[in-house]
N, C-alpha and C positions, 0 to 999 in steps of 0.2 A: 557042594555046592559051592557056585559061582559069589565069586567077591563082587562086588558093587564097591566101584570106586567113588570117592568122592572128593567133588573138589574144595579143597580148603578155601578157594579163592572163590567169594561172588562176584560178579560185576555189575554195578552202580550204574544204570543211565538216568540220566534227567528228560525226560520228555520235552523236546522243544516244537512240538507241533502246535502249543493254543500259544507259545508266545508273542505272535504278532497280534493276537485278539488283546493279547492283554496289556500289550505296549498301546495298542490302538482307543483301546478305552481311558489307560493312565492318561497320551494324552488328549483326550476328548475331555476327560474330569478336568484336566486343571486349563483347558482353553475357557469351559466355561464356568468357571471357579475364578479366574483370575479377572481382576477390573483393571481396565486399561484407564490410564490418565489422559484424556485430551490436553493439549498443549496450547494453553490461550492466548500466548504470546506473552511478548513483555510489556508492562504497564510504562501507560505516555502519560505525564504530566503537560498539558496545554497548557500555555502561557496564560494567562486573564489580564483584562485591564485594567489597572488598577484605577486610570484616569483617561476621559479623552480627551486630545487638543485639538484644538482647531486648527486647519490648514491653511495658512495664507491661500489665497487663488492665484499669488503674481505671480508664481515661481511654477506652478503646478499644470499638467496635463492629466485629463483625467482618461481613464481607458474602463470602459463598462463592457463586458462581458457576458453575455445569457447564458440560458443552458444549452440553446442549440449551439452552441461556439461563434454564433455572430457579434463582432467586435468593433465598438464606436470609441476612435478616439476624438475628443471633444465632439465635433458634430460630424466628422468623417466616418462615414459606415462602410466598414470591412467583413468580408465574409470568411469562414472559420479557414480556408485555405491560402488565405493571400498574404504569405510569409514576406515575401518580398515589397507588398505596398505598405506593411505595418513598418516593417524596417526603416523604410522609405520614408514617412511621414514624421516615427520617432526622431529620426536624423535631421530631418527639417526642423523638429520644434527645439532639437538640442541646439543646432545652428542659428536659431533664432535667440534662444536663450541658454546660454550655458550652464546655467544654475537649475534648470528645468527641474523638478520631480514626478513621477509618474506614480499616479492614485489611483490603485484599483478599486471598482463598485462591481457588485456580482449579486448576481441572483444565489439563493440558498441554493438550488437545484443545480447548479453549474458543477461542470465536472472538475475535481483539481487538475487533471492532465489538462484541459483547456487553459488553465490559468498558469503552470508549466509551461506548457507554450509559449505564452506571450512572455513569459520571465525570461526564458532562453532567447526569445528575437530581442529581448531590451537588451542582452547583455552583449549580442551581434551590435546593435544599434548604439552600443557604448553609452546607454543612457542607463547607471547604477545607481540611481538615489530612486528607490519605490517604498511608497506607501499605503498600508489598504485600509478603507476607508471602513470605517462601522456607524450604524446606529444606535443609539440608545434604546434599550427595551422599553416598550410603552409610547415609542413615538412611531 
């Protein structure tokens, strides 16, 4: 009789054909079950006025900026692109009165970028005293 040889070693193999499917399903499961927290930003505490002081009109120049960007310096009307005329007018006001204070009045709908531009122009004109006017609620 013929002898049948038996191998004492049996080779074990791990089937890797479905490994990609399993990893994809795990990835999909964790993506669906994970909750992403939306960054809401840092809290900003804006200052509140405790009292309103009346600004003496003796040494003030009123700058009114509307929502279209049109600027009025006292009675002089400028459009939004007139940086040179704005600076020239404010330098003239400062030459007339070295203690002049620029007082801003704006619409609620005025973009802050327009006000920021005017503040930068005031720095160039060397008018560094700036105040913002507010109305009392109910008036």
